C-alpha positions as CSV (number, residue, x, y, z in Angstrom):
1,M,63.9,-222.5,66.1
2,N,60.9,-222.2,68.4
3,S,59.4,-219.3,66.5
4,A,59.9,-221.1,63.1
5,F,58.0,-224.1,64.5
6,K,55.3,-221.9,65.8
7,K,55.0,-220.2,62.4
8,V,54.7,-223.5,60.6
9,S,52.1,-224.9,63.1
10,N,50.1,-221.6,62.9
11,L,50.2,-221.9,59.0
12,Q,48.9,-225.4,59.2
13,F,46.1,-224.4,61.5
14,N,45.2,-221.5,59.2
15,K,45.0,-223.9,56.3
16,A,42.9,-226.3,58.2
17,S,40.5,-223.7,59.4
18,E,40.3,-222.3,55.9
19,I,39.3,-225.8,54.6
20,V,36.7,-226.1,57.3
21,I,35.2,-222.7,56.6
22,T,35.0,-223.5,52.9
23,L,33.3,-226.9,53.5
24,V,30.8,-225.3,55.9
25,S,29.9,-222.5,53.5
26,L,29.7,-224.8,50.6
27,T,27.3,-227.1,52.5
28,F,25.2,-224.2,53.5
29,F,25.2,-222.9,49.9
30,L,24.1,-226.3,48.5
31,Y,21.4,-226.6,51.2
32,A,20.1,-223.1,50.4
33,L,20.2,-224.0,46.7
34,G,18.1,-227.1,47.4
35,Q,15.6,-225.1,49.3
36,A,15.0,-222.6,46.5
37,P,12.0,-223.8,44.4
38,I,13.4,-222.2,41.2
39,F,16.6,-224.2,41.4
40,K,14.6,-227.3,42.3
41,N,12.6,-226.9,39.1
42,I,15.8,-226.4,37.1
43,L,17.4,-229.4,38.6
44,T,14.4,-231.7,38.1
45,G,14.1,-230.5,34.5
46,A,17.8,-231.1,33.9
47,F,17.9,-234.6,35.4
48,S,14.5,-235.9,34.2
49,C,14.4,-237.9,31.1
50,P,11.8,-236.7,28.6
51,G,9.5,-239.3,27.1
C-alpha cells in the first residue's frame, strides 16, 4: 500500500517537473526567437499590413 502510494506520488511529481521543464524551455526558445533579427524581420513582415 505504501509503495503504491509512493509510486503514484512520484509519477505525479515527474509529470509536474516535466511540465515545468517544458514551459521553461519553451519560454527560453521564444525569447531567443525574439532576439534573432532574422526572425524579427519575418514576424514584422508577416504581421504588417501592406498598403
